[in-house]
C-alpha positions in Angstrom: 25.2 2.5 -6.3 22.5 2.9 -9.0 20.8 0.0 -9.1 17.7 -1.3 -7.2 16.1 -4.5 -6.2 14.0 -6.7 -7.9 10.7 -5.1 -5.8 12.4 -1.8 -4.7 11.0 -2.7 -1.8 12.7 -3.1 2.1 11.9 -7.1 1.5 14.6 -7.0 -2.0 16.5 -7.9 1.5 16.6 -11.6 1.8 15.5 -13.2 5.3 12.8 -9.9 5.4 9.0 -10.3 4.8 6.6 -7.4 5.8 3.4 -7.5 6.4 0.2 -4.5 6.7 -2.9 -4.2 8.5 -4.8 -1.5 8.5 -8.6 0.5 9.4 -9.2 3.2 7.5 -12.1 4.5 9.5 -9.6 4.9 11.9 -6.9 5.8 9.5 -4.5 4.1 11.5 -2.8 0.6 11.1 0.3 -1.4 11.7 3.4 -2.5 9.4 5.8 -5.6 10.5 8.9 -6.5 9.7 9.2 -10.3 10.2 12.6 -11.6 10.5 11.5 -15.4 10.5 15.4 -16.7 10.9 16.7 -13.8 13.0 18.0 -10.2 12.5 21.3 -8.6 14.1 19.4 -5.5 15.4 20.2 -1.9 16.6 18.1 1.2 16.8 19.3 5.3 16.9 16.4 8.1 18.3 17.3 11.4 17.0 13.7 13.2 17.7 12.7 14.8 21.1 9.5 12.7 21.2 10.0 9.2 20.7 7.5 6.3 21.6 9.1 2.9 21.8 9.2 -0.9 23.6 11.8 -2.8 23.9 14.1 -0.8 22.4 17.3 -0.9 25.2 18.3 -4.5 24.5 19.3 -3.6 21.2 22.2 -1.3 22.0 25.6 -3.1 21.5 26.3 -3.9 25.0 23.2 -5.5 25.7 22.7 -9.4 25.8 20.6 -10.0 23.2 22.0 -10.9 19.7 19.0 -11.0 17.3 15.5 -10.4 17.4 12.4 -11.6 15.7 10.0 -8.9 14.1 10.1 -5.2 14.1 7.1 -3.1 14.6 5.9 0.6 13.6 2.5 1.7 14.6 0.1 4.3 14.0 -2.0 5.0 17.6 0.6 7.4 19.6 1.3 5.4 22.9 -1.6 2.8 22.4 0.2 1.8 19.5 2.5 -0.1 21.2 -0.2 -2.7 22.1 0.3 -4.2 18.3 3.5 -5.5 19.6 1.5 -7.6 21.8 -0.2 -9.0 19.4 3.0 -9.9 16.6 4.2 -11.6 20.0 1.1 -13.7 20.1 1.1 -14.5 17.0 5.0 -16.0 17.2 4.4 -17.5 20.1 1.6 -19.6 18.4 4.3 -20.9 16.4 7.4 -21.6 18.9 9.1 -18.5 17.6 11.5 -16.4 20.2 14.3 -16.7 22.6 14.2 -19.8 24.0 14.3 -19.7 27.6 13.8 -22.0 30.6 11.2 -24.2 28.3 9.4 -20.7 27.1 9.9 -18.9 23.7 9.4 -15.5 24.3 9.8 -13.4 20.7 12.1 -10.3 20.5 9.6 -7.5 18.8 10.8 -4.0 19.3 8.5 -1.3 18.4 7.6 2.1 17.8 5.0 4.3 17.1 4.1 7.8 15.4 1.2 9.9 16.3 -1.7 9.9 14.1 -4.6 10.5 16.8 -5.8 13.6 15.0 -6.3 12.8 11.7 -10.2 13.1 11.5 -10.2 9.0 11.8 -13.1 7.5 14.6 -11.1 6.7 17.2 -13.5 6.2 19.8 -12.7 2.2 20.1 -14.1 1.6 23.5 -11.8 0.4 26.4 -9.1 -1.4 24.8 -7.6 -0.2 21.4 -7.6 -2.1 18.3 -3.8 -2.2 18.0 -3.0 -5.5 19.5 -6.1 -7.2 16.7 -3.9 -5.3 14.2 -0.6 -6.5 15.2 -1.5 -10.2 15.0 -3.6 -9.4 11.5 0.0 -7.8 10.2 2.0 -10.5 10.8 -0.1 -12.8 9.6 0.2 -10.7 6.2 3.4 -10.9 6.2 5.5 -11.6 2.4 8.2 -10.3 0.3 5.8 -8.7 -1.6 3.3 -5.7 0.3 1.7 -2.4 -0.9 2.9 1.0 0.5 1.1 4.0 0.2 -2.0 4.4 2.3 -1.5 1.0 4.8 -0.1 -0.1 7.4 1.6 2.4 9.9 1.5 5.3 7.0 -2.6 4.9 7.2 -3.0 7.9 9.0 0.3 10.0 8.7 1.0 13.4 7.4 3.6 15.7 6.8 3.5 19.6 7.2 1.2 20.5 3.9 -0.3 16.9 2.4 -0.9 13.4 3.4 2.0 10.7 3.9 2.1 6.8 3.8 3.9 3.9 3.8 7.0 3.8 1.6 10.2 1.1 0.9 13.0 1.3 -1.6 15.8 -0.8 -2.0 19.4 -0.7 -3.5 22.1 -2.8 -4.6 25.2 -1.3 -4.0 28.8 -2.2 -6.0 29.7 -4.9 -3.7 26.7 -6.7 -4.0 25.3 -6.4 -0.7 21.5 -5.0 -0.8 20.5 -2.5 1.7 16.1 -2.0 1.4 14.2 0.9 3.8 10.5 1.1 5.0 9.1 4.2 7.0 6.1 5.5 8.1 7.0 9.7 7.4 4.4 11.8 10.4 6.9 14.5 9.6 6.2 17.8 11.6 8.1 19.5 8.7 8.0 18.9 4.6 8.9 16.5 2.2 7.9 19.0 -0.6 10.3 22.0 -1.6 8.6 25.4 -0.5 5.5 23.9 -1.1 5.9 22.8 -4.3 4.9 19.8 -5.7 8.9 18.6 -6.1 10.9 16.5 -3.4 13.6 17.0 -1.1 15.1 13.8 -2.2 15.1 14.4 -5.9 18.8 13.9 -6.4 18.6 10.2 -5.1 15.4 9.1 -7.2 15.8 6.1 -9.8 13.4 6.0 -12.6 10.9 8.1 -12.1 9.7 6.5 -9.0 8.5 9.2 -7.3 7.2 11.5 -10.1 11.3 12.0 -11.9 10.5 16.2 -11.7 13.9 16.7 -9.7 14.4 19.8 -7.9 12.0 23.0 -8.9 14.1 25.7 -10.7 14.6 28.3 -9.9 14.4 27.4 -6.5 11.0 29.3 -4.4 11.6 31.8 -2.5 9.9 30.6 0.2 12.2 26.8 -0.1 13.4 27.0 4.0 10.4 28.6 4.9 9.1 26.2 8.4 6.0 24.8 6.9 5.3 23.4 10.5 2.4 21.1 10.7 -0.1 22.0 13.5 1.1 25.1 13.7 -1.5 27.4 14.3 -4.2 25.9 15.7 -2.8 22.7 18.1 0.5 22.1 20.3 2.7 20.4 18.3 4.0 17.8 21.4 3.9 14.3 20.3 2.0 15.2 17.2 4.2 13.7 14.3 7.5 11.3 14.4 9.1 9.4 11.1 9.7 5.9 12.4 11.4 3.6 10.0 13.5 0.4 9.3 16.8 0.4 7.0 18.1 -3.2 6.6 20.8 -5.1 4.9 21.4 -8.3 4.0 25.5 -8.5 4.7 26.9 -9.5 7.9 26.8 -7.1 10.4 27.8 -6.8 14.6 25.3 -5.3 16.7 27.8 -1.9 16.8 27.8 -1.5 13.3 24.2 -2.1 12.8 23.6 1.0 15.7 26.2 3.1 13.2 24.1 2.0 10.1 20.9 3.0 11.9 22.8 6.4 12.5 23.7 7.1 8.9 20.0 6.5 7.5 19.1 9.1 9.5 20.7 11.1 7.2 18.0 9.9 4.9 15.4 11.8 7.3 17.2 15.1 6.9 18.0 14.5 2.6 13.8 13.9 3.0 12.0 16.4 5.9 12.4 19.9 6.0 13.0 19.9 9.3 13.9 16.9 10.8 14.8 15.7 14.4 13.0 18.2 15.6 11.7 18.5 19.7 8.7 17.0 19.0 9.2 14.7 16.3 10.1 11.1 17.8 12.3 10.3 15.0 13.7 7.6 15.1 15.1 4.3 12.8 15.8 0.4 13.4 18.5 -1.9 11.9 18.6 -4.9 11.0 21.3 -7.2 9.3 20.0 -10.6 8.3 23.5 -11.8 7.3 22.0 -13.9 4.2 24.3 -12.4 1.7 27.2 -14.0 3.7 29.7 -10.9 2.9 31.2 -9.4 6.1 32.3 -6.0 4.7 35.8 -4.2 5.0 36.3 -0.2 6.0 35.7 1.2 2.4 32.6 -1.2 1.6 30.9 -0.3 5.1 31.2 3.6 4.1 29.1 2.5 0.8 26.8 1.2 3.0 26.3 4.1 5.5 26.1 6.6 2.6 23.6 3.7 0.7 21.2 4.1 4.0 20.9 7.3 3.5 19.9 7.8 -0.2 17.6 4.8 0.4 15.7 6.1 3.4 15.5 9.8 1.6 13.4 7.4 -1.3 11.3 5.3 0.4 10.2 8.8 2.9 9.7 10.1 -0.9 7.9 7.5 -2.0 5.4 7.0 1.3 4.0 10.5 0.0 3.7 10.1 -3.6 1.4 7.4 -3.4 -0.5 8.3 -0.5 -4.2 7.7 -1.9 -6.9 10.6 -0.6 -9.8 9.1 1.3 -13.3 10.3 3.0 -12.8 12.3 5.9 -9.1 13.6 5.4 -8.2 16.6 6.6 -5.3 17.1 4.3 -5.1 16.4 0.0 -3.4 13.3 -0.8 0.5 14.4 -3.2 -1.7 13.9 -6.0 -5.1 16.2 -5.4 -2.7 19.0 -4.6 -0.4 18.1 -7.6 -2.6 15.7 -9.7 
């Protein structure tokens, strides 16, 4: 359970493409996970302030069994427009749930709050997110950038800039699992304000600096470094949103359990996570492309791997963020070199 995929990206899971679109003056963007052949999907929300679209249909007791794309967007509630742009692009290609002679693309989405990050949000009557969603799905490919792109363009943690992160893992069973995430946490991913990442025990091949944990741990390790704590109301000002995916064959109920397990990766990588003022959310996707129907023991490994790969993806998102003019927080590299 220690081998990353060839790209160390979500798209090491066969059957998935990822596209980003961003505006660095806006300091915001959109990430789309495209499932050309559809995928079984589920969602789990554990934060107290989520913003979502079409998530109820993902519950195991509801009818729709396959989705076409997932959208992660900045822009707070305005960013929910991004799914309409993705939907428009898919409809042009006759991709979607076919009903009554119409193709209806199924595109669940979630947003994070990046309105107060120093970007120019004076966009006029209509927000730019529908156009960014349309652009993002057009950019969907197996290879994609991480860092200050897509939904991670304007993301922040309590003590430094964040960015879009991704990672993958090949399990002993041969099943691949991957994650993509935009950490915009109320808390911090760094131990006690140091350069060390909470996710260090799960790191593979020095993918976010290879620094391990600090020794000794600083006295301030468990201090609460909370974004906007002193100068801004935290309501809706945060949220880490991500996707966990596998090429295993899963039911909707099993995908739901995978999404729940992946939230342990948030807890391993962010202190604190799942606060009342974060909208922390994870979508789960199962493409079934490996053809493997996993047994109980393999499913335990899959759930553990989901937590590990999500923690790594969060740390990589912060590690690969790039400083830009007008930022209100430094990037990890600007702070620590």
